[in-house]
C-alpha positions in Angstrom: -104.0 208.3 -77.8 -105.3 211.7 -76.9 -109.0 212.2 -76.6 -111.4 215.0 -76.3 -109.9 217.7 -74.1 -112.9 219.7 -73.0 -116.3 219.2 -71.4 -119.1 219.2 -73.9 -121.9 221.5 -74.7 -124.0 221.1 -77.8 -125.2 224.6 -77.9 -122.3 225.8 -80.0 -123.4 226.4 -83.7 -119.7 226.2 -84.7 -119.6 222.5 -84.0 -119.5 220.7 -87.4 -122.9 219.0 -88.1 -121.4 215.6 -88.8 -119.6 215.6 -85.4 -122.6 216.9 -83.6 -125.0 214.4 -85.1 -122.7 211.4 -84.9 -121.6 212.1 -81.4 -125.2 212.6 -80.2 -126.4 209.4 -81.7 -123.5 207.5 -80.3 -123.5 209.2 -76.9 -120.1 210.6 -77.6 -121.0 213.9 -76.1 -117.5 214.6 -74.9 -116.6 215.5 -78.5 -119.2 218.3 -78.7 -116.8 221.0 -77.5 -118.2 224.3 -76.4 -114.8 225.8 -77.3 -115.1 224.6 -80.9 -111.7 222.9 -80.7 -110.8 219.4 -79.6 -107.7 217.3 -79.6 -107.9 214.2 -81.7 -104.7 212.1 -81.3 -103.1 215.2 -79.7 -103.7 217.4 -82.7 -106.0 220.3 -82.3 -108.9 220.3 -84.7 -111.2 223.2 -85.4 -114.8 221.9 -85.7 -115.6 224.7 -88.1 -113.3 223.3 -90.7 -113.5 219.6 -89.8 -114.8 217.6 -92.7 -116.4 214.1 -92.9 -113.1 212.3 -93.5 -112.4 211.4 -89.9 -113.1 207.6 -89.8 -115.9 206.7 -87.5 -113.8 203.9 -85.9 -110.9 206.2 -85.2 -113.3 208.7 -83.8 -114.7 206.1 -81.4 -111.2 205.0 -80.3 -110.0 208.5 -79.7 -113.0 209.5 -77.5 -112.4 209.9 -73.8 -115.3 210.8 -71.5 -115.1 214.2 -69.9 -115.6 214.5 -66.1 -119.1 215.3 -64.8 -120.2 218.9 -65.1 -122.7 220.2 -62.7 -124.6 223.4 -63.6 -124.4 226.3 -61.1 -127.4 226.0 -58.9 -128.5 229.5 -58.0 -126.7 231.7 -60.5 -129.1 233.9 -62.5 -127.5 235.3 -65.7 -127.7 239.2 -65.8 -129.3 239.0 -69.2 -132.2 237.0 -67.8 -132.7 239.5 -65.1 -132.7 242.4 -67.6 -135.3 240.5 -69.8 -137.6 240.0 -66.8 -137.5 243.6 -65.9 -138.2 244.7 -69.5 -141.3 242.5 -69.5 -142.5 243.2 -66.0 -144.7 246.2 -66.8 -148.2 244.9 -67.7 -147.5 241.4 -66.5 -149.6 239.3 -64.2 -147.3 238.6 -61.2 -148.0 236.1 -58.4 -146.0 235.3 -55.3 -146.2 232.5 -52.8 -145.3 228.8 -53.4 -148.8 227.3 -53.5 -150.3 230.0 -55.7 -147.3 230.1 -58.1 -147.3 226.3 -58.5 -151.0 226.3 -59.3 -150.5 229.2 -61.8 -147.7 227.3 -63.5 -150.0 224.2 -63.9 -152.9 226.4 -65.1 -150.6 228.1 -67.7 -149.4 224.8 -69.1 -152.9 223.5 -69.3 -154.0 226.7 -71.1 -151.1 226.2 -73.6 -152.1 222.6 -74.2 -148.7 221.4 -72.8 -148.2 218.5 -70.3 -149.1 219.8 -66.9 -146.0 218.2 -65.3 -143.5 220.0 -67.5 -142.5 222.5 -64.8 -142.1 220.5 -61.5 -141.1 223.6 -59.6 -141.2 224.0 -55.8 -140.4 226.7 -53.2 -141.4 229.2 -55.8 -141.1 232.9 -54.9 -142.6 234.5 -58.0 -144.1 233.8 -61.4 -144.8 236.4 -64.0 -146.9 236.2 -67.2 -147.0 239.0 -69.7 -149.8 238.0 -72.0 -149.1 240.8 -74.5 -145.5 239.7 -75.2 -145.9 236.0 -74.4 -143.0 236.2 -71.9 -143.1 234.2 -68.7 -140.7 233.8 -65.8 -140.5 231.9 -62.5 -138.2 232.2 -59.6 -137.5 229.5 -57.1 -135.5 229.7 -53.9 -132.9 227.3 -55.4 -132.5 225.1 -58.5 -133.8 221.6 -58.5 -133.1 218.5 -60.5 -136.2 216.5 -61.4 -136.2 212.9 -62.7 -138.8 212.3 -65.4 -138.6 208.5 -65.0 -141.0 207.6 -67.8 -138.8 209.5 -70.2 -135.6 208.4 -68.6 -134.4 212.0 -68.3 -133.0 214.1 -65.4 -133.8 217.7 -66.0 -132.3 220.7 -64.1 -134.5 223.8 -63.4 -132.5 226.8 -62.5 -133.4 229.3 -59.7 -134.8 231.3 -62.6 -136.6 230.0 -65.7 -137.8 232.2 -68.5 -139.3 231.7 -72.0 -141.8 232.9 -74.5 -145.0 230.9 -74.8 -147.7 230.3 -77.4 -150.1 227.5 -78.0 -148.4 224.1 -77.6 -144.9 225.7 -77.4 -142.4 227.4 -75.2 -139.4 228.9 -76.9 -136.2 230.9 -76.2 -136.2 229.0 -72.9 -133.5 229.8 -70.3 -132.7 228.0 -67.1 -133.6 224.5 -68.1 -131.0 221.8 -68.9 -131.2 218.0 -69.6 -128.6 215.5 -68.4 -126.9 213.6 -71.2 -124.3 211.1 -70.0 -121.9 213.2 -67.9 -122.9 216.7 -69.0 -125.8 219.1 -68.9 -127.3 220.3 -72.2 -129.3 223.5 -72.3 -132.8 223.3 -73.7 -134.1 226.2 -75.8 -137.5 225.0 -76.9 -140.2 222.4 -76.4 -143.4 222.0 -78.3 -146.3 219.6 -79.0 -147.0 219.0 -82.7 -150.7 219.8 -83.3 -150.8 217.0 -85.8 -149.8 214.4 -83.1 -150.6 215.7 -79.7 -149.3 212.5 -78.1 -145.7 213.5 -78.7 -143.6 216.4 -77.3 -140.3 217.5 -78.8 -137.4 219.2 -77.0 -134.8 221.2 -78.9 -131.4 222.6 -78.0 -130.3 226.1 -79.1 -128.0 224.3 -81.6 -131.1 222.7 -83.3 -130.7 219.1 -82.0 -134.0 217.6 -80.9 -135.5 214.5 -79.3 -139.2 213.5 -79.1 -140.9 211.7 -76.3 -144.4 210.6 -75.4 -146.2 213.6 -73.9 -147.7 211.4 -71.2 -144.2 211.0 -69.7 -144.4 214.7 -68.6 -147.9 214.7 -67.2 -148.5 215.8 -63.7 -147.9 213.1 -61.1 -150.8 213.2 -58.7 -149.0 211.1 -56.1 -145.5 210.1 -55.2 -143.5 213.0 -56.6 -139.9 212.3 -55.9 -137.6 215.2 -56.6 -133.8 215.3 -56.4 -132.9 218.5 -54.8 -129.4 220.0 -55.0 
Protein backbone atom coordinates (compact mmCIF):
# COMPACT_ATOMS: atom_id res chain seq x y z
CA UNK A 1 0.00 0.00 0.00
CA UNK A 2 1.15 3.51 -0.74
CA UNK A 3 1.40 5.96 2.11
CA UNK A 4 1.90 9.64 2.61
CA UNK A 5 4.34 10.90 0.03
CA UNK A 6 5.52 14.17 1.55
CA UNK A 7 6.99 15.49 4.76
CA UNK A 8 4.37 17.15 6.89
CA UNK A 9 3.72 20.69 7.92
CA UNK A 10 0.48 21.67 9.60
CA UNK A 11 0.69 25.32 8.70
CA UNK A 12 -1.20 24.83 5.42
CA UNK A 13 -4.79 26.12 5.72
CA UNK A 14 -5.72 24.05 2.66
CA UNK A 15 -5.40 20.82 4.64
CA UNK A 16 -8.89 19.53 5.34
CA UNK A 17 -9.87 20.06 9.02
CA UNK A 18 -10.83 16.41 9.53
CA UNK A 19 -7.46 15.17 8.31
CA UNK A 20 -5.65 17.87 10.27
CA UNK A 21 -7.43 17.20 13.56
CA UNK A 22 -7.49 13.41 13.27
CA UNK A 23 -3.84 13.16 12.29
CA UNK A 24 -2.71 15.48 15.05
CA UNK A 25 -4.58 13.57 17.73
CA UNK A 26 -3.24 10.24 16.45
CA UNK A 27 0.32 11.49 15.85
CA UNK A 28 -0.17 10.82 12.15
CA UNK A 29 1.60 14.01 11.23
CA UNK A 30 3.00 12.59 8.00
CA UNK A 31 -0.47 13.01 6.54
CA UNK A 32 -0.52 16.77 7.06
CA UNK A 33 1.05 17.60 3.72
CA UNK A 34 2.42 21.08 3.11
CA UNK A 35 1.75 20.48 -0.57
CA UNK A 36 -1.98 19.91 0.06
CA UNK A 37 -1.73 16.61 -1.85
CA UNK A 38 -0.97 13.13 -0.53
CA UNK A 39 -1.07 9.66 -2.01
CA UNK A 40 -3.46 7.26 -0.32
CA UNK A 41 -3.18 3.78 -1.84
CA UNK A 42 -1.20 5.35 -4.66
CA UNK A 43 -4.05 7.69 -5.65
CA UNK A 44 -3.38 11.43 -5.27
CA UNK A 45 -5.96 13.09 -3.05
CA UNK A 46 -6.42 16.84 -2.77
CA UNK A 47 -6.92 17.79 0.89
CA UNK A 48 -9.05 20.73 -0.21
CA UNK A 49 -11.72 18.40 -1.55
CA UNK A 50 -11.21 15.39 0.70
CA UNK A 51 -14.35 14.63 2.71
CA UNK A 52 -14.91 12.64 5.87
CA UNK A 53 -15.59 9.38 4.11
CA UNK A 54 -12.07 7.99 4.33
CA UNK A 55 -12.36 5.21 6.95
CA UNK A 56 -10.22 5.84 9.99
CA UNK A 57 -8.91 2.28 9.97
CA UNK A 58 -7.88 2.58 6.33
CA UNK A 59 -6.27 5.90 7.06
CA UNK A 60 -4.15 4.36 9.81
CA UNK A 61 -3.12 1.45 7.62
CA UNK A 62 -2.09 3.69 4.74
CA UNK A 63 0.03 5.99 6.84
CA UNK A 64 3.78 5.78 6.44
CA UNK A 65 6.10 7.97 8.52
CA UNK A 66 8.05 10.58 6.66
CA UNK A 67 11.83 10.87 7.19
CA UNK A 68 13.05 13.35 9.80
CA UNK A 69 13.02 16.96 8.70
CA UNK A 70 15.54 19.36 10.22
CA UNK A 71 14.88 23.08 10.01
CA UNK A 72 17.57 25.28 8.46
CA UNK A 73 19.66 26.53 11.33
CA UNK A 74 20.86 29.98 10.36
CA UNK A 75 18.62 30.96 7.50
CA UNK A 76 16.77 34.25 8.04
CA UNK A 77 13.78 34.77 5.72
CA UNK A 78 14.05 38.02 3.74
CA UNK A 79 10.56 39.00 4.91
CA UNK A 80 11.69 38.85 8.56
CA UNK A 81 14.64 41.10 7.81
CA UNK A 82 12.40 43.60 6.05
CA UNK A 83 9.97 43.61 8.97
CA UNK A 84 12.78 44.27 11.44
CA UNK A 85 14.09 47.18 9.42
CA UNK A 86 10.59 48.64 9.17
CA UNK A 87 10.22 48.60 12.98
CA UNK A 88 13.78 49.61 13.85
CA UNK A 89 13.12 53.38 13.96
CA UNK A 90 12.05 54.30 17.49
CA UNK A 91 12.88 50.86 18.92
CA UNK A 92 14.93 50.12 22.03
CA UNK A 93 17.94 48.19 20.74
CA UNK A 94 20.37 46.27 22.93
CA UNK A 95 23.51 44.35 22.02
CA UNK A 96 25.74 41.92 23.86
CA UNK A 97 24.80 38.45 25.07
CA UNK A 98 24.44 39.10 28.80
CA UNK A 99 22.45 42.30 28.42
CA UNK A 100 20.19 40.87 25.70
CA UNK A 101 19.39 37.75 27.69
CA UNK A 102 18.46 39.84 30.71
CA UNK A 103 16.32 42.15 28.57
CA UNK A 104 14.49 39.12 27.14
CA UNK A 105 13.73 37.87 30.66
CA UNK A 106 12.64 41.34 31.76
CA UNK A 107 10.33 41.62 28.75
CA UNK A 108 8.67 38.28 29.42
CA UNK A 109 8.18 39.23 33.06
CA UNK A 110 6.69 42.57 32.00
CA UNK A 111 4.27 40.74 29.69
CA UNK A 112 3.24 38.28 32.43
CA UNK A 113 4.62 35.36 30.40
CA UNK A 114 6.84 32.55 31.77
CA UNK A 115 10.38 33.89 32.08
CA UNK A 116 11.95 30.79 30.55
CA UNK A 117 9.99 30.99 27.30
CA UNK A 118 12.95 32.37 25.33
CA UNK A 119 16.00 30.29 26.37
CA UNK A 120 18.31 32.16 23.99
CA UNK A 121 22.09 32.35 24.11
CA UNK A 122 24.95 33.93 22.19
CA UNK A 123 22.55 36.79 21.48
CA UNK A 124 23.81 39.58 19.25
CA UNK A 125 20.84 41.94 19.32
CA UNK A 126 17.38 42.39 20.77
CA UNK A 127 14.98 45.11 19.69
CA UNK A 128 11.74 46.29 21.30
CA UNK A 129 9.47 48.77 19.57
CA UNK A 130 6.98 49.67 22.26
CA UNK A 131 4.87 51.80 19.96
CA UNK A 132 4.12 48.96 17.52
CA UNK A 133 4.61 46.06 19.92
CA UNK A 134 7.16 44.45 17.61
CA UNK A 135 10.17 42.64 19.08
CA UNK A 136 13.07 40.77 17.55
CA UNK A 137 16.17 38.97 18.68
CA UNK A 138 19.21 37.72 16.83
CA UNK A 139 21.44 34.85 17.93
CA UNK A 140 24.74 33.77 16.41
CA UNK A 141 23.06 30.50 15.47
CA UNK A 142 19.85 28.61 16.06
CA UNK A 143 19.42 26.37 19.05
CA UNK A 144 17.15 23.51 20.05
CA UNK A 145 15.98 23.61 23.64
CA UNK A 146 14.27 20.74 25.49
CA UNK A 147 11.45 21.84 27.78
CA UNK A 148 11.57 18.62 29.75
CA UNK A 149 8.61 19.36 32.01
CA UNK A 150 6.43 19.83 28.93
CA UNK A 151 8.05 16.99 26.99
CA UNK A 152 8.75 19.32 24.05
CA UNK A 153 11.82 20.11 21.96
CA UNK A 154 11.62 23.64 20.58
CA UNK A 155 13.78 25.19 17.88
CA UNK A 156 14.69 28.88 18.09
CA UNK A 157 16.03 30.23 14.81
CA UNK A 158 18.94 32.61 14.43
CA UNK A 159 16.28 35.30 14.26
CA UNK A 160 13.00 35.32 16.23
CA UNK A 161 10.33 37.99 15.80
CA UNK A 162 6.81 38.68 16.98
CA UNK A 163 4.29 41.21 18.22
CA UNK A 164 3.75 41.33 21.97
CA UNK A 165 1.01 42.45 24.30
CA UNK A 166 -0.01 41.55 27.83
CA UNK A 167 0.18 37.75 28.27
CA UNK A 168 0.58 37.16 24.52
CA UNK A 169 3.10 36.96 21.68
CA UNK A 170 1.57 36.66 18.21
CA UNK A 171 2.66 36.53 14.57
CA UNK A 172 5.77 34.74 15.78
CA UNK A 173 8.48 33.74 13.33
CA UNK A 174 11.57 31.62 13.89
CA UNK A 175 10.10 29.25 16.52
CA UNK A 176 9.21 25.61 15.81
CA UNK A 177 8.16 22.66 17.95
CA UNK A 178 9.21 19.07 17.28
CA UNK A 179 6.28 16.71 16.71
CA UNK A 180 7.25 13.14 15.97
CA UNK A 181 9.64 13.43 13.02
CA UNK A 182 8.88 16.94 11.86
CA UNK A 183 9.13 20.55 12.93
CA UNK A 184 5.91 22.55 13.21
CA UNK A 185 6.04 26.36 13.18
CA UNK A 186 4.46 28.16 16.10
CA UNK A 187 2.59 31.38 15.37
CA UNK A 188 1.34 32.44 18.79
CA UNK A 189 1.50 31.70 22.49
CA UNK A 190 -0.55 33.22 25.25
CA UNK A 191 -1.60 32.90 28.88
CA UNK A 192 -5.32 33.00 29.55
CA UNK A 193 -5.98 35.78 32.09
CA UNK A 194 -8.77 33.64 33.56
CA UNK A 195 -6.34 30.80 34.26
CA UNK A 196 -2.78 32.06 34.52
CA UNK A 197 -1.48 28.59 35.39
CA UNK A 198 -1.82 27.50 31.73
CA UNK A 199 -0.10 28.60 28.54
CA UNK A 200 -1.36 27.82 25.04
CA UNK A 201 0.69 27.47 21.87
CA UNK A 202 -1.00 27.84 18.49
CA UNK A 203 0.20 27.11 14.96
CA UNK A 204 -0.51 29.42 12.01
CA UNK A 205 -3.11 26.83 10.93
CA UNK A 206 -5.04 27.30 14.18
CA UNK A 207 -4.09 24.07 15.96
CA UNK A 208 -3.28 24.58 19.62
CA UNK A 209 -2.01 22.77 22.70
CA UNK A 210 -2.07 23.91 26.32
CA UNK A 211 0.56 23.19 28.98
CA UNK A 212 1.21 24.19 32.59
CA UNK A 213 2.87 27.60 32.55
CA UNK A 214 5.29 26.34 35.19
CA UNK A 215 6.87 24.04 32.57
CA UNK A 216 8.31 27.14 30.88
CA UNK A 217 9.56 29.03 33.90
CA UNK A 218 13.20 30.04 34.08
CA UNK A 219 15.50 27.28 35.28
CA UNK A 220 17.81 28.82 37.82
CA UNK A 221 20.31 25.96 37.67
CA UNK A 222 21.22 23.11 35.42
CA UNK A 223 20.12 24.50 32.05
CA UNK A 224 20.92 21.86 29.45
CA UNK A 225 20.58 23.08 25.90
CA UNK A 226 20.89 21.01 22.76
CA UNK A 227 22.84 23.14 20.33
CA UNK A 228 22.93 22.41 16.62
